[in-house]
N, C-alpha and C positions, 0 to 999 in steps of 0.2 A: 161185298154180298154176304151174306150169311148160311153157313151150313148149317142145316135142322137137326139132330137127333132122329125127330119123326122121319125125313126125309132117306134121310139113311140105312132108316129101321127096313125100309121098301129097296133099296137101288143103292152101290156105291155113284157117287155124282162123280164126274171126271167134269176137268175146268180148263178152260184158257180163258184167261184174260187179257186183259191190256189196260194200265194205268196213263193218264197222261198227267204231267208234272202236277204236282200242287194235288192232285186226290189223295196222296199216302202221306202222314205230315212225317219227316224224319228232320224232326227238331230245325234248330239257328244252325246249325253247322256242315248240314248237308244239303245240296239240291239238286235235283233229279232233273237229267235233261235230255227228253227224249221220252222216248216209251218206257213203265216201265212191265214186260209180260213174264207172267206166270204158267205153267203147265201141272198136271197132276191129277191125284185124285184122294176124296177124299174115302172112308170105308168106316163102319161100326166096329166094335168091336167089344164084345161081352166079356165083360172077367166076371168069373161065379167065384166068389168069396162065400160059402156055404151057408144054411141054415136062410136057401130061398133068393140072399141079396144077389142083385147082379150090378158089375158097376159098367155104364155104358161110356166106353172111350172113344176121342175119337182121331183117325189116324189121318197123317196128314201126310203125302208122296208127293214132292214134284218138285221144280226147277225156276229159279228166279231169274229171270235177265236183264240189266240196268246199267245207265250211264251214271254214275255218281256227279259231283263237283262241289269241293272243301277248298277251304285253304292252307296252302303251307304251314307247318306248325314254326317254321321257321322267319321265312320270308314273306307269311299273306297272299303272296296269289294265288291262282285257283292253278285246281290242281284235278286234271278227270283221269275217274277210278272207272276204268266195269266191271262190274260184279253180273258171276255167272256161278249160282249156288244151289247145290244141287241138296232136297231134305228130304230128314225121314223123320215125324213129329208125334207125339201118342199126349191127348190134350184129354184129361179127367176129369169129373165134375167140381166143381169148387166145393171142398168142404168137405170129401167123402172121405180123403187120407186122415181128417184129424184125429189126433188122439188127444187124450186126458193128461200126459203126462210125458216130458223129453224122450224122444229116445231119437237114435240114432239114424240114420236111413245109407240106403245102398246108394250105390255110385250109380245105378243105375233110375233110380228115384229120383236122383238130381235130371236126370234128363224130361222129365214130364213137368208136363205146362197145365195151367185148369183153366174151363170155360163156367162160364156163370149163364144160368139162364139155360135156355130153348136151345141152343147150339154157343157157333165160333163166327167171328169176323174172318174172314182170308185175307181181311188189308191187316189185321191185328198183327198175323202170323207171318206178314212177308215183310211187315215193318221189320217186325223183329230178326228175323235172316237177315234181309239188306244188311243192316246192322253190324250183324256179327260177323257179318261177310266182308266187311271196312276193315282199311286198320287203323288202328287210335292214333298212331300218326304218322301222317304221309308230309313228303317230299316232295316238293316239284320236281330236284332234283339232288341225287346224291349228295356233294360236293355246295350245297346251296351253303351260303354263307349269312344268311337271316339279315334283320338289320341293327343299325347303328344304337343302340341303349340308348345313347343324347337325343343323335336331334333324328332319330327313327328313319333315316334315306336307305335305301332301297339295298344294299352292297352287291349286290351281284348285276348291278345294271348301273353303279356309279360310287366311287371314293368319295367317302364325308373326309373333310378337318378338323375334324374334333379331335383335343387333343384324348391320347390314348387312353391316358390316368388319371384319369377328373378327382383330385382328392377330396376325402367325405370331412367335411369343415369338424367334427368332433374328433377325427383322429390327427387334428394339426397342431397339438399338446405334445404329442408323441416325436409328431415329424422333427419339431425343434429340438427335440431329450438327441434321438436323433443326429443329425446336424450337431451339435456338440459334440455328441459322445465321436465322428468323424474328424474334429477339427482338432 
């Protein structure tokens, strides 16, 4: 759904959108399960910067709900995560804040996104918000034992019989010296 600035000049835009799995690409690490639902509104905020220069910002306020699935960080088993995230975002035309020299920006300026052309794709904003709402590292359970580094067995399901301390052949010379010193 393209949110156009020219339409926002006439009236605020209310949205109530559902997206099927695959409609919004979240990358290879996430999989959407079921519908992604988003409601909210878009409005135009005109910022007056003097000398008859106006900046047309798009304010996007709403919430997004979805159920995602991704791999456990330790054992790679599927982990489900419900996303219920509210947002209040400002998007500014790309290039309007460009400055000739490097300058420090305020914390508030780090919260501003940018749109290009005639408007903003709602799907792009929703993708960003869903990814921000998900944990960086998810575990299937707090005490997940992960995978055996040698044979790859899931240690939550089965006990492997790998040697616990396989030696690296590069350290064998030092092991021999250690054995000689111990005798």
